[in-house]
KOLMARKE-896811 format. One record per residue: residue in one letter; x, y negated, z negated of N, C-alpha, C in turn. Coordinates in steps of 0.001 Angstrom, whole numbers, padded with zeros to 6 digits, always signed. Example, Ala and Ser with C-alpha at 12.3 -4.5 7.8 and 13.67 -1.06 7.14 Angstrom:
BEGIN
a+013190+005690-007800+012300+004500-007800+013200+003300-007800/s+012850+002250-007080+013670+001060-007140+012900-000030-007870/
This chain:
BEGIN
m-014007-018618-010581-014762-019407-009627-014617-018833-008224/r-015147-019609-007273-015160-019034-005928-013749-018756-005446/r-013550-017560-004988-012258-017200-004417-012277-017542-002950/n-011167-018046-002426-011087-018370-001011-010984-017077-000216/s-012055-016706+000466-012071-015435+001184-011080-015385+002327/l-010591-016540+002799-009576-016514+003854-008281-015890+003382/s-008129-015678+002066-006883-015109+001562-006583-013761+002182/r-007609-013032+002587-007334-011720+003162-006964-011812+004642/f-007134-012982+005246-006808-013135+006654-005505-013891+006884/s-004931-014512+005829-003827-015429+006067-002644-015165+005167/l-001510-015775+005509-000291-015660+004722-000332-016609+003554/a+000499-016340+002560+000594-017250+001428+001195-018575+001885/l+000709-019651+001292+001171-020987+001656+002300-021423+000746/v+003371-021980+001333+004465-022517+000537+004039-023856-000043/l+004234-024020-001336+003814-025231-002019+004526-026458-001459/c+003733-027475-001122+004272-028734-000640+004130-029781-001727/p+004965-030835-001754+004829-031880-002759+003455-032511-002684/a+002775-032656-003823+001438-033224-003862+001504-034715-004160/l+000555-035448-003592+000471-036879-003856-000406-037084-005074/l+000188-037202-006237-000578-037276-007475-001032-038706-007738/v-001780-039239-006770-002327-040578-006906-003752-040552-006394/f-004541-041560-006774-005903-041675-006285-005950-042734-005199/p-006647-042476-004100-006580-043351-002949-007491-044568-003010/t-008487-044573-003891-009445-045667-003894-009636-046191-005289/p-009887-047497-005446-010143-048066-006767-011345-047441-007444/s-012364-047004-006682-013561-046445-007296-013245-045165-008057/v-012414-044288-007474-012020-043073-008182-011180-043434-009402/h-010295-044409-009241-009456-044860-010347-010317-045371-011498/a-011371-046114-011166-012251-046648-012202-012965-045544-012951/l-013389-044503-012219-014058-043382-012873-013096-042641-013784/e-011839-042491-013338-010833-041858-014185-010668-042651-015480/s-010596-043981-015371-010427-044814-016553-011610-044670-017495/r-012815-044563-016929-013999-044385-017764-013917-043078-018542/t-013466-042023-017886-013324-040739-018565-012320-040829-019703/l-011191-041504-019457-010164-041624-020486-010632-042506-021643/r-011409-043554-021339-011944-044383-022429-012879-043566-023304/s-013676-042695-022642-014565-041828-023408-013767-040888-024302/a-012627-040385-023773-011778-039499-024572-011228-040240-025777/a-010825-041501-025567-010256-042271-026663-011278-042500-027775/q-012532-042696-027394-013581-042917-028384-013810-041681-029242/r-013564-040496-028674-013793-039256-029411-012507-038688-029982/d-011439-039423-029866-010101-038886-030066-009918-038119-031366/g-010390-038653-032472-010051-038042-033747-010966-036934-034213/r-012060-036679-033501-013017-035684-033971-012543-034278-033621/p-012348-033391-034601-011873-032033-034278-012920-031259-033489/l-012452-030335-032688-013375-029519-031899-014328-028730-032796/w-013841-028306-033917-014634-027645-034964-013833-027765-036254/k-014428-027466-037345-013748-027602-038624-012503-026707-038652/g-011360-027345-038893-010113-026600-038947-009441-026399-037611/a-009995-026968-036531-009406-026792-035200-008072-027515-035094/r-007177-026984-034269-005876-027620-034026-006001-028832-033119/f-007075-028896-032325-007207-029934-031306-008500-030727-031507/t-008522-031915-030914-009668-032803-031051-010467-032872-029756/e-011626-033517-029845-012423-033750-028648-011650-034600-027642/g-010862-035542-028154-010034-036350-027262-009004-035519-026525/d-008409-034542-027214-007449-033643-026564-008113-032899-025418/r-009318-032422-025676-010032-031689-024632-010341-032600-023443/a-010860-033791-023714-011229-034693-022622-010015-035074-021778/r-008891-035334-022433-007685-035686-021678-007176-034509-020857/a-007271-033287-021416-006826-032106-020678-007666-031896-019423/i-008980-032079-019538-009869-031932-018384-009554-032990-017333/d-009375-034219-017775-009058-035309-016855-007750-035045-016114/r-006730-034605-016827-005437-034324-016213-005537-033144-015253/g-006343-032156-015612-006518-031010-014723-007184-031392-013419/l-008250-032196-013496-008917-032643-012278-007983-033486-011417/k-007186-034331-012066-006241-035167-011330-005222-034295-010589/f-004765-033234-011235-003813-032339-010570-004455-031687-009354/i-005661-031153-009511-006334-030483-008390-006518-031455-007229/y-006998-032645-007525-007236-033625-006474-005933-034026-005791/g-004884-034185-006567-003602-034530-005981-003121-033494-004995/t-003285-032206-005339-002862-031161-004409-003770-031112-003189/a-005056-031456-003364-005991-031454-002235-005691-032557-001237/l-004985-033609-001673-004628-034698-000766-003500-034313+000195/d-002770-033276-000147-001704-032814+000744-002335-032154+001971/e-001950-032587+003156-002590-032113+004380-002456-030607+004571/s-001281-030069+004271-001079-028627+004456-001957-027827+003498/n-002014-028261+002248-002864-027577+001274-004327-027622+001702/f-004755-028810+002123-006172-028976+002454-006533-028248+003744/e-005612-028168+004668-005872-027416+005897-006122-025947+005583/r-005380-025407+004627-005497-023988+004291-006688-023704+003374/y-006903-024565+002387-007867-024271+001332-008945-025333+001176/g-009190-026100+002214-010132-027210+002107-011509-026809+001635/s-012056-025725+002166-013407-025313+001784-013479-024946+000300/d-012411-024353-000212-012382-023974-001625-012255-025203-002521/y-011457-026158-002106-011356-027411-002859-012728-028085-002956/l-013468-028125-001851-014779-028770-001867-015707-028078-002854/w-015667-026747-002874-016532-026024-003811-016112-026284-005252/c-014831-026420-005479-014341-026750-006819-014957-028056-007307/f-014843-029102-006509-015353-030408-006933-016873-030393-007042/y-017532-029684-006104-018991-029601-006204-019433-028886-007467/s-018852-027721-007750-019316-026921-008881-019056-027610-010215/v-017909-028297-010348-017650-029055-011573-018653-030200-011694/g-018857-030918-010591-019772-032045-010619-021221-031663-010826/a-021579-030423-010490-022967-029984-010628-023262-029311-011953/s-022211-028898-012691-022467-028041-013849-022073-028634-015199/v-021072-029506-015266-020599-029958-016569-021526-031026-017129/s-021497-031197-018450-022397-032144-019100-021799-033534-019259/d-020476-033655-019282-019852-034954-019463-020078-035818-018221/a-020772-036938-018394-021152-037772-017250-019927-038312-016519/g-018890-038703-017260-017699-039235-016619-016993-038201-015777/v-016848-036984-016293-016207-035909-015539-017045-035551-014320/r-018343-035481-014514-019237-035132-013411-019124-036149-012273/l-019148-037418-012604-019047-038449-011580-017679-038443-010900/l-016648-038226-011683-015301-038188-011125-015154-037035-010137/a-015635-035841-010510-015548-034680-009619-016347-034905-008346/r-017514-035514-008469-018328-035773-007282-017650-036763-006354/r-017058-037808-006914-016388-038793-006075-015192-038169-005365/m-014424-037373-006089-013307-036672-005457-013819-035762-004348/g-014876-035013-004649-015412-034074-003683-015950-034737-002434/r-016634-035854-002599-017195-036535-001435-016111-037130-000547/e-015075-037658-001155-013965-038176-000359-013324-037066+000447/r-013091-035911-000191-012483-034787+000500-013447-034167+001518/a-014752-034186+001216-015732-033641+002162-015772-034468+003440/r-015642-035780+003328-015593-036610+004539-014353-036281+005364/a-013237-036034+004663-012022-035634+005386-012220-034287+006063/w-012887-033352+005382-013127-032021+005957-014019-032145+007188/r-015043-032970+007108-015948-033142+008248-015215-033692+009471/r-014282-034598+009244-013549-035171+010373-012749-034118+011131/e-012281-033099+010404-011450-032055+011016-012248-030819+011427/h-013538-030777+011124-014344-029583+011406-015668-029971+012064/r-015583-030760+013103-016795-031202+013793-017406-030093+014640/t-016527-029225+015177-016982-028193+016106-016299-026877+015794/l-017067-025812+015821-016509-024479+015612-015705-024070+016838/p-014462-023586+016673-013681-023139+017837-014413-022052+018616/e-014315-022095+019923-015021-021113+020755-014543-019696+020489/d-013260-019550+020136-012703-018218+019910-012660-017858+018425/a-013506-018468+017615-013478-018253+016163-013719-016789+015821/d-012839-016241+014977-013037-014876+014492-013871-014910+013213/a-014084-013745+012608-014944-013665+011429-014380-014475+010263/g-013059-014433+010087-012442-015187+009006-012631-016676+009162/t-012507-017168+010387-012720-018592+010648-014170-018974+010397/l-015092-018119+010794-016509-018376+010554-016805-018467+009058/i-016225-017568+008279-016430-017610+006835-015926-018927+006265/d-014733-019332+006674-014160-020568+006147-015006-021774+006532/f-015443-021843+007769-016297-022955+008207-017632-022935+007463/a-018199-021750+007261-019475-021661+006551-019325-022109+005104/f-018230-021695+004456-017979-022129+003084-017838-023644+003010/g-017037-024209+003921-016815-025647+003894-018068-026430+004219/n-018836-025955+005185-020069-026642+005560-021066-026643+004407/d-021204-025507+003733-022102-025406+002595-021673-026339+001468/a-020366-026358+001165-019875-027205+000084-020033-028688+000425/a-019719-029054+001667-019864-030451+002075-021330-030885+002006/d-022234-030039+002490-023667-030339+002379-024066-030516+000919/s-023561-029637+000064-023907-029691-001362-023400-030969-002013/l-022316-031512-001496-021764-032765-002001-022455-033986-001397/g-023398-033756-000509-024121-034857+000102-023467-035441+001330/v-022504-034707+001892-021821-035169+003103-022203-034219+004238/g-023332-034477+004867-023827-033603+005917-023457-034080+007306/d-023877-033288+008298-023632-033662+009698-024898-033482+010516/g-026052-033515+009839-027310-033349+010551-027598-031925+010970/g-026866-030953+010427-027111-029556+010735-026444-029059+012004/r-025591-029882+012612-024980-029476+013895-024048-028280+013724/l-023186-028331+012711-022248-027226+012529-022980-025960+012100/k-024005-026091+011282-024778-024910+010873-025381-024208+012078/a-025891-024965+013024-026473-024355+014225-025413-023572+015001/q-024212-024136+015104-023128-023433+015779-022765-022158+015027/l-022707-022251+013705-022350-021093+012886-023377-019976+013035/r-024640-020325+013048-025682-019306+013193-025556-018561+014509/r-025328-019309+015575-025198-018664+016887-023972-017758+016932/a-022865-018238+016405-021633-017460+016447-021710-016238+015537/a-022294-016392+014348-022359-015287+013385-023174-014117+013928/a-024157-014402+014769-025003-013347+015323-024224-012385+016209/r-023042-012782+016652-022238-011912+017529-021410-010896+016753/f-021353-011040+015442-020513-010171+014624-021361-009196+013811/k-020716-008110+013394-021364-007103+012559-020991-007305+011094/a-021705-006610+010215-021439-006732+008777-019990-006397+008447/k-019440-005385+009080-018070-004976+008786-017055-006057+009156/d-017396-006890+010124-016481-007962+010500-016349-008995+009381/f-017447-009274+008700-017440-010255+007626-017088-009660+006264/l-017603-008487+005981-017547-007918+004632-016600-006734+004508/l-016100-006238+005631-015201-005085+005708-015896-003762+005426/f-017195-003790+005188-018022-002585+005111-019452-003005+005385/d-020322-002027+005618-021731-002323+005885-022551-001950+004657/p-022942-002928+003829-023650-002605+002586-025030-002006+002797/l-025573-002073+004007-026845-001423+004279-026695+000094+004370/k-025448+000544+004620-025235+001963+004868-024309+002642+003867/e-023497+001861+003148-022481+002482+002297-022137+001583+001121/e-021599+002208+000077-021142+001462-001083-019757+000891-000804/p-019285-000039-001641-017955-000614-001421-016898+000473-001291/p-016115+000448-000234-015183+001547+000070-013832+001411-000619/r-013079+002499-000541-011730+002549-001109-010647+002622-000034/d-011030+002503+001230-010056+002711+002317-009768+001437+003108/v-009903+000277+002457-009577-000990+003114-008143-001353+002744/p-007237-001405+003706-005827-001675+003366-005576-003148+003082/e-004620-003398+002197-004130-004755+001994-003248-005152+003179/a-002972-006434+003293-002028-006882+004309-000667-006265+004031/c+000083-006002+005075+001410-005408+004929+002306-006319+004086/e+002984-005754+003111+003837-006540+002234+005037-007127+002966/f+005408-006549+004101+006629-006947+004800+006374-007960+005915/d+005369-007684+006779+005148-008619+007892+003799-009334+007791/k+003041-009054+006718+001778-009733+006422+000682-009484+007450/s+000854-008535+008322-000168-008265+009325-001314-007464+008716/e-002481-007610+009329-003679-006903+008882-003861-005645+009733/s-004252-004563+009091-004523-003317+009801-005974-002921+009604/s-006479-002123+010501-007889-001748+010478-008194-000826+009297/r-009452-000795+008951-009903+000046+007849-009512+001504+008068/g-009036+002121+007001-008616+003508+007060-007150+003693+007400/s-006497+002624+007855-005076+002722+008207-004230+002951+006955/k-003304+003857+007046-002380+004126+005945-000985+003568+006197/a-000743+003193+007446+000545+002611+007811+000307+001339+008618/c+001197+000390+008471+001084-000886+009181+001156-000647+010686/h+000228-001225+011414+000194-001022+012867+001383-001685+013555/r+002020-002625+012869+003130-003354+013482+004489-002762+013126/c+004717-002516+011805+006055-002065+011400+006088-000606+010941/g+004911+000008+010768+004850+001414+010412+005043+001721+008940/r+005235+000694+008100+005424+000930+006670+004096+001290+006006/a+004197+002005+004886+003004+002442+004169+002244+001238+003621/l+000923+001347+003653+000053+000275+003169-000588+000654+001836/k-000835-000349+001014-001604-000159-000206-003076-000415+000101/m-003947+000249-000651-005374+000059-000463-005918-000978-001452/r-006871-001779-000988-007576-002680-001885-008530-001856-002748/s-008747-002272-003979-009707-001579-004826-011117-001875-004339/r-012041-000986-004661-013428-001223-004242-014009-002444-004935/y-013514-002782-006128-013994-003981-006815-013572-005234-006062/d-012358-005237-005544-011849-006366-004780-012675-006574-003521/v-012930-005500-002789-013734-005576-001567-015142-006058-001897/w-015698-005541-002988-017083-005862-003348-017253-007321-003738/y-016355-007846-004564-016613-009219-004995-016326-010226-003893/d-015428-009919-002964-015301-010760-001774-016619-010766-001005/a-017229-009590-000881-018496-009488-000157-019614-010216-000897/l-019619-010151-002228-020620-010884-003008-020560-012375-002706/i-019351-012934-002734-019172-014362-002499-019627-014730-001090/t-019213-013938-000119-019535-014235+001273-021035-014161+001523/a-021682-013104+001040-023119-012948+001263-023920-013997+000498/y-023486-014315-000721-024141-015375-001502-024099-016697-000737/t-022935-017040-000208-022805-018290+000534-023650-018258+001798/g-023703-017098+002442-024549-016980+003624-026010-017218+003306/d-026505-016592+002242-027899-016793+001843-028149-018238+001455/r-027240-018792+000700-027392-020147+000188-027402-021181+001320/s-026555-020963+002316-026384-021946+003381-027290-021729+004584/g-027914-020562+004657-028763-020276+005797-028024-019752+007010/v-026792-019265+006792-026010-018650+007870-025718-017214+007455/r-026331-016259+008090-026163-014864+007690-024751-014396+008019/l-024015-014030+006987-022626-013596+007153-022539-012086+006929/g-023141-011356+007812-023043-009898+007806-024181-009180+007127/a-024649-009692+005999-025715-009046+005240-026268-010029+004227/a-027436-009722+003710-028022-010541+002657-027328-010246+001334/y-027359-011219+000455-026760-011051-000866-027351-009836-001590/a-028660-009644-001491-029300-008510-002163-028744-007183-001680/d-028352-007127-000404-027798-005893+000146-026443-005553-000456/v-025710-006571-000857-024407-006354-001486-024568-006112-002982/l-025409-006906-003629-025589-006781-005071-026239-005455-005465/k-026974-004835-004559-027668-003592-004907-026703-002478-005313/w-025400-002633-004977-024416-001616-005354-023889-001828-006768/l-024426-002802-007486-023992-003059-008856-024008-001803-009734/p-025076-001011-009764-025063+000187-010628-023931+001157-010301/s-023538+001224-009035-022484+002172-008651-021104+001699-009096/m-020967+000420-009454-019680-000107-009902-019481+000111-011404/r-020525+000454-012089-020461+000742-013523-020121+002213-013740/p-019610+002566-014925-019196+001702-016040-017849+001057-015731/y-017551-000016-016443-016312-000749-016228-015249-000304-017220/r-014063-000068-016697-012944+000324-017557-012164-000907-017995/g-011622-000852-019206-010763-001912-019690-009356-001774-019148/s-008444-002540-019699-007053-002507-019226-006379-001184-019521/e-006763-000565-020625-006201+000726-021044-004687+000643-021183/g-004246-000468-021810-002826-000645-022043-002011-000802-020779/g-002657-001280-019716-001975-001447-018433-002112-000257-017508/a-002737+000815-017979-002854+002018-017155-003900+001879-016058/n-004889+001007-016266-005951+000828-015277-005519-000216-014253/e-005119+000232-013082-004644-000672-012043-005762-001511-011450/e-007017-001123-011691-008144-001860-011140-008707-002892-012114/f-008088-003055-013276-008650-003938-014301-008802-005364-013794/y-007768-005911-013184-007804-007292-012710-008972-007496-011748/d-009116-006616-010769-010202-006752-009802-011557-006519-010454/t-011609-005649-011466-012859-005420-012173-013323-006698-012863/v-012389-007396-013506-012732-008662-014170-013353-009627-013181/y-012706-009821-012038-013188-010803-011077-014476-010352-010403/a-014688-009060-010288-015967-008574-009776-017091-008902-010753/v-016870-008643-012038-017901-008913-013042-018168-010413-013143/t-017111-011241-013176-017349-012680-013288-018082-013216-012064/h-017835-012645-010896-018516-013150-009706-019929-012609-009565/v-020255-011540-010242-021667-011187-010392-022373-012322-011135/v-021758-012778-012231-022338-013866-013022-022410-015144-012199/y-021314-015534-011566-021281-016791-010813-022341-016826-009714/t-022458-015736-008969-023400-015749-007858-024845-015618-008323/l-025052-015140-009538-026408-015073-010085-026818-016361-010797/n-025843-017134-011286-026230-018356-012008-025813-019632-011289/d-025596-019538-009975-025207-020698-009165-023988-021402-009740/y-023018-020616-010107-021731-021131-010568-021893-022132-011716/g-022462-021639-012822-022506-022430-014034-023714-023313-014201/q-024762-023111-013415-025930-023986-013530-027069-023389-014337/y-027094-022062-014479-028156-021415-015243-027571-020473-016290/r-028226-020396-017417-027891-019369-018395-028460-018033-017938/l-027808-016959-018354-028277-015608-018062-028546-014870-019365/s-029519-014024-019360-029814-013218-020542-028877-012013-020595/p-028193-011791-021725-027371-010572-021849-028181-009301-021641/a-029473-009362-021911-030315-008179-021730-030464-007818-020257/r-030298-008776-019383-030409-008506-017945-029170-007791-017413/l-028009-008135-017961-026735-007555-017525-025945-007099-018754/p-026445-006128-019500-025803-005765-020771-024394-005204-020613/q-024140-004413-019592-022806-003833-019434-021787-004883-019020/e-022221-005836-018205-021327-006908-017805-020997-007800-019007/f-022003-008125-019798-021787-008957-020978-020838-008280-021952/e-021031-007016-022219-020176-006313-023174-018750-006184-022646/f-018605-005961-021353-017264-005880-020780-016525-007199-020955/l-017179-008296-020641-016541-009609-020761-016159-009908-022201/r-017062-009655-023117-016788-009978-024514-015672-009099-025077/a-015651-007845-024678-014661-006917-025221-013263-007156-024672/n-013157-007775-023484-011852-007850-022813-011272-009250-022683/l-011939-010260-023226-011406-011617-023137-009999-011704-023713/g-009760-011030-024816-008445-011081-025443-007333-010568-024566/e-007661-009720-023596-006639-009187-022698-006055-010292-021823/a-006883-011270-021451-006377-012384-020644-005360-013195-021431/v-005614-013391-022731-004658-014097-023585-003383-013273-023713/a-003555-011968-023933-002387-011090-024085-001521-011087-022829/q-002159-011206-021655-001424-011222-020392-000958-012620-020007/d-001268-013618-020837-000882-015009-020565-001411-015448-019210/n-002684-015143-018964-003293-015385-017655-004413-016416-017805/a-004083-017677-017568-005055-018755-017735-006203-018649-016738/d-005916-018185-015522-006959-018063-014507-008013-017054-014953/m-007584-015890-015366-008505-014866-015821-009255-015318-017072/l-008553-015955-017992-009189-016417-019223-010297-017413-018921/g-010056-018328-017993-011084-019293-017635-012340-018617-017119/e-012172-017561-016307-013341-016845-015789-014086-016118-016903/f-013355-015531-017822-014008-014908-018976-014837-015937-019737/m-014244-017094-020014-014876-018054-020910-016126-018677-020334/d-016077-019140-019069-017280-019814-018595-018389-018841-018234/t-018077-017580-017918-019151-016605-017726-019749-016171-019064/l-018934-016071-020104-019491-015773-021428-020349-016929-021942/r-019977-018153-021619-020835-019291-021971-022197-019154-021294/a-022213-018633-020083-023479-018438-019385-024375-017460-020127/f-023782-016515-020836-024553-015553-021617-024910-016079-023012/g-024501-017306-023329-024918-017918-024578-023847-018120-025619/l-022611-017658-025381-021557-017903-026357-021228-019392-026379/t-020866-019890-027539-020561-021306-027725-019255-021436-028497/e-018922-022682-028824-017706-022931-029594-017831-022473-031041/a-018983-021969-031404-019126-021345-032718-018621-019905-032714/d-018409-019340-031507-017960-017955-031389-016428-017895-031369/p-015847-016942-032077-014383-016878-032184-013694-016659-030844/e-014328-015939-029913-013708-015700-028616-013514-017014-027853/i-014524-017871-027877-014436-019145-027166-013426-020064-027842/r-013427-020073-029159-012460-020909-029881-011027-020495-029577/a-010788-019202-029585-009426-018716-029310-008999-019093-027899/g-009919-018974-026945-009596-019328-025572-009319-020807-025402/m-010102-021644-026055-009893-023082-025946-008550-023492-026531/e-008213-022945-027677-006927-023293-028286-005760-022820-027426/y-005910-021646-026827-004872-021155-025923-004678-022128-024757/l-005765-022522-024121-005663-023388-022951-005117-024770-023307/l-005567-025326-024409-005098-026658-024788-003623-026650-025186/a-003138-025510-025641-001726-025423-026036-000812-025135-024859/r-001370-024761-023701-000533-024297-022593-000711-025077-021298/q-001267-026255-021369-001352-027077-020156+000041-027572-019779/n+000358-027493-018507+001675-027929-018040+001786-029453-018031/a+003000-029944-017944+003250-031388-017986+002574-032121-016836/d+002384-031437-015694+001759-032090-014537+000235-032001-014561/g-000330-031466-015661-001779-031360-015789-002355-030029-015358/s-001529-029145-014813-001994-027853-014317-001922-026789-015400/w-002464-025621-015058-002267-024403-015844-001698-023335-014907/g-001062-022317-015496-000466-021252-014703+001005-021502-014451/g+001579-020680-013595+003013-020751-013334+003396-021931-012456/v+004280-022764-012945+004683-023953-012179+005589-023598-011010/d+006120-022392-010980+007014-021979-009897+006290-021230-008782/e+004962-021071-008893+004216-020386-007839+004363-021130-006520/r+004598-020400-005445+004795-021026-004139+003468-021235-003410/d+002479-020416-003723+001170-020551-003091+000344-021529-003925/i-000076-022638-003329-000793-023666-004075-002098-023135-004655/y-002675-022108-004039-003889-021499-004587-003658-021000-006006/q-002462-020454-006254-002127-019922-007572-001815-021028-008578/r-001883-022278-008136-001691-023405-009042-003004-024148-009286/y-003753-024441-008207-004975-025208-008456-006111-024333-008993/h-006141-023046-008624-007260-022210-009060-007235-021942-010570/p-006083-021598-011172-006065-021492-012637-006439-022813-013318/t-006065-023925-012701-006391-025225-013271-007896-025472-013204/w-008501-025145-012094-009956-025238-011941-010657-024400-013010/n-010213-023159-013179-010850-022298-014166-010662-022814-015592/a-009496-023383-015872-009262-023938-017205-010147-025150-017450/v-010273-026024-016460-011164-027185-016586-012591-026728-016874/a-013048-025717-016144-014400-025198-016363-014544-024592-017751/a-013525-023858-018190-013596-023190-019489-013614-024175-020646/l-012954-025309-020492-012906-026314-021552-014135-027214-021566/s-014898-027201-020499-016038-028105-020367-017278-027558-021055/e-018151-028479-021440-019500-028110-021856-020392-028186-020626/y-021437-027349-020599-022268-027239-019412-023619-027905-019602/a-024132-028459-018514-025465-029071-018516-026446-028046-017945/w-026720-027019-018723-027551-025919-018240-028927-026403-017789/r-029434-025824-016719-030782-026103-016237-031807-025165-016865/g-031399-024450-017888-032256-023457-018507-031823-022063-018111/q-032599-021067-018514-032283-019684-018161-032941-019352-016844/g-032179-018783-015937-032735-018471-014627-031732-017769-013749/l-032038-017720-012465-031197-017046-011480-031081-017918-010241/s-029976-017781-009533-029840-018435-008242-030916-017913-007297/a-031161-018649-006227-032159-018204-005251-031823-016826-004674/p-030559-016569-004261-030232-015213-003799-030429-014164-004888/g-030134-014531-006150-030299-013596-007253-031746-013266-007530/r-032615-014268-007419-034043-014032-007650-034596-013042-006642/k-034134-013169-005403-034606-012249-004366-034236-010810-004708/y-033041-010618-005264-032616-009262-005607-033432-008697-006754/f-033592-009454-007818-034253-008916-008999-035755-008787-008820/q-036332-009572-007919-037772-009455-007691-038110-008291-006786/s-037295-008071-005769-037593-006979-004832-036313-006359-004307/p-035561-005687-005190-034288-005114-004742-034491-004018-003705/r-033575-004005-002741-033588-002952-001724-032540-001934-002068/r-032948-000752-002373-032009+000272-002838-031940+001422-001841/
């Protein structure tokens, strides 16, 4: 799902205790409705011979959403990742078929969107590119949840964004070059950011690692997609970023751990799918993206082998977009893995992770992977249609 692009501008957040409670009776009532629905389906197996039932799945989804919402109620977590939380609740509420889950996610999202609006009424005068991206993401998600502000923040964002160049938002200019290999990661020691092409930290002088071109590209895909979707140009149009898709092929597998770019390749491919199908709202034809489809299908098992629930969730819901169902062995294996590995607190992933992003994001992906989708038919997002109808190469 959507990655929080502020991750490249900020330090990791230390996990704070989450308030695992619901603040309003209305949300509580929706939770109860979801659980009653699970109880009604409790004994029906997911498929003939399955280890788990429909009730198991419904309860796992409910517990996962409760965990995410609980962490979003923590002020420190929400201050850092508020825009991403809003997109989580919006995308679940807009894409899943279960009416109870959909309503619950929307109610959670709207409550959090009102909180986000209270803290983001005005763009800071000294806002840098990272702050603009975060505000644009949050504004778009809040609008999508039905919590608008009359367009006031969007107007501020448009004016401010015009002062920046594509490289400020995307770290490269997709009108002039393909995704680069010379963008350094933050320094492992002091977490400072260095300019493109730097091989040593500008602050401490230690050697820097480079981000993979897949990592740079899929961050740019998300940012440009959100810009097109929200009407705030964030450096370039989505079509300008997506046009480099052929240059990213062919995709390499894990190669027994030898391919250091495998992880970023997975997330680049899944975010091609997400940004083309509006995050789970449209089916895609495998014939349109044959190399992406084959890569996903061939490598899903690697996520299980690596015990990586976050990656597995991205594999599963993007493969569902291409038409795989619970009749397919890959989806069945993934569902059984996820249902067998949910943590006691309702989350997925490592319970000792200090960065809350590494706790709620795998949970979000697992919830999406276990859900059935209310597809709007086969199609493309608005930014995607623009690319395929008249690509600029």
